[in-house]
N, C-alpha and C positions, 0 to 999 in steps of 0.2 A: 504493499499500500505505498511506501514512501515516495520518491519519485520518481513514479508514474506518473501519479497525477499531476504531481505539477505539469509532467512534460503532455501529458491530453490536455490539460486548460492549456497551455504555451502554444501546444498545436492549433486548437479551434480559433484561439485569438490570433495565431498570423493566418491562417486560412480566412477568417473574414472579413481582417482587414483588405486583402486583399481581394476578394470577392469585393465586398464594399468599395475599394477602391476604381477595380473594374465595373461595375454597376454605375459607380458617379460617372465615369469619364464616358459611359454610354447613353446618359441622359435620365437614366431611371434611379432616379434616387428615392424614389417611396419606395421601390426593390430594395434600394439599397440600406434603407433604416431597417424597412422586415426583416434583413436575413442578418444583420446586425442585433436585431433583437430576439431572432432566433438562436442567436448561438450565445448571447447572453443568456437566457433561457437555459438551454442545455447546462450551461456551466453551473446556473444555480440549483439546476436541480440535483448534479452533482455533488457539491458544496452542502446542499440540506441533509443529502445523505446521507454524505462525513459524518455531519454534526449529529444525525440517528444516530449511527453509530460510537461516536464519542460519548454522546449522553447516555449510551446504555453501557457502555464500558465501565463508566467511570459510576453507574450504578452496581454493577456488579462487582466494582473493586471495593467499594464501600457499604456494600449489602443495602440498600434503601429502597425501599419498599418494597 
């Protein structure tokens, strides 16, 4: 779980920025913003899942609830 998550997030960021730039140059700014929003949502879902795992681990370690 270590660095692979960071590399995934960085890869999505780079890919989305390239797609955003290409769409903006083509004059499709609305699609560029939608693409950026989709990439942000994907990364946000990954982070929320990781935070859920973190909270479950903390509960298990300290035997909460």
